C-alpha positions as CSV (number, residue, x, y, z in Angstrom):
1,Y,10.7,-8.8,-6.8
2,V,7.0,-9.0,-7.0
3,D,5.5,-12.5,-7.4
4,G,9.0,-13.7,-8.2
5,K,9.5,-11.3,-11.0
6,L,12.3,-8.7,-10.9
7,Q,10.9,-5.2,-11.1
8,D,12.4,-2.6,-13.4
9,E,12.8,0.6,-11.3
10,P,15.1,2.9,-13.3
11,Y,14.0,5.8,-11.0
12,V,15.7,4.2,-8.0
13,S,19.4,5.3,-7.9
14,Q,20.5,3.3,-4.9
15,K,19.2,-0.3,-4.9
16,D,19.9,-1.2,-1.3
17,K,17.6,-2.3,1.5
18,G,18.0,1.0,3.3
19,S,16.9,0.9,7.0
20,S,15.1,-2.5,7.4
21,D,14.4,-4.6,10.5
22,I,12.2,-7.3,8.8
23,E,13.4,-10.7,7.7
24,Y,13.6,-11.4,4.0
25,P,12.1,-13.0,2.0
26,Y,9.0,-11.3,3.3
27,K,5.4,-12.4,2.5
28,V,2.9,-9.6,2.3
29,P,-0.3,-10.5,4.0
30,D,-3.5,-10.9,2.0
31,N,-5.4,-7.6,1.3
32,S,-2.2,-5.6,2.3
33,F,0.3,-3.5,0.4
34,F,4.1,-3.2,0.9
35,V,4.9,0.4,0.4
36,L,8.3,1.9,-0.4
37,G,9.4,5.5,-0.2
38,D,11.1,7.0,-3.3
39,N,14.3,7.7,-1.4
40,R,15.0,4.1,-0.5
41,S,18.2,4.7,1.5
42,T,16.4,6.9,4.1
43,S,12.7,6.3,3.8
44,V,10.8,4.9,6.7
45,D,8.3,2.6,5.1
46,S,7.0,-1.0,5.1
47,R,10.6,-2.2,5.6
48,N,10.3,-0.9,9.2
49,S,8.3,-3.2,11.5
50,L,6.8,-0.1,13.2
51,I,5.2,0.9,9.9
52,G,4.6,-2.5,8.3
53,C,2.2,-3.1,5.4
54,V,-0.8,-1.0,4.7
55,E,-4.2,-2.8,4.8
56,G,-6.3,-2.3,1.7
57,E,-9.2,-0.7,3.7
58,E,-6.7,2.0,4.9
59,I,-6.1,3.2,1.4
60,V,-8.6,6.1,0.7
61,G,-7.1,7.7,-2.4
62,K,-6.1,6.8,-5.9
63,V,-3.1,8.2,-7.9
64,F,-4.3,9.3,-11.3
65,F,-1.4,11.6,-12.4
66,A,2.4,11.3,-12.2
67,V,4.9,14.1,-12.4
68,W,8.0,12.0,-11.8
69,P,9.9,10.4,-13.5
70,L,9.5,13.0,-16.2
71,Y,9.4,10.3,-19.0
72,D,6.2,9.0,-17.4
73,F,4.6,12.4,-16.8
74,G,0.9,12.3,-17.3
75,F,-2.2,10.4,-16.4
76,I,-1.9,6.9,-15.0
77,H,-3.8,4.1,-16.7
């Protein structure tokens, strides 16, 4: 869920919490991003308290082209 709205993620085959040691529901701090790996069952990402959220000023790049999933192949708006 993002802002209380269920997200459509057809590219995620296993919809489990994977390895997580944070308490849910979880509130993302202001100016931070909760990042998830694409292999949810084995990714070490924001669900791990050692990684946590990424602060906005730590993001230095921008995605402009997607290659997966194939039906969304192309430039990102």
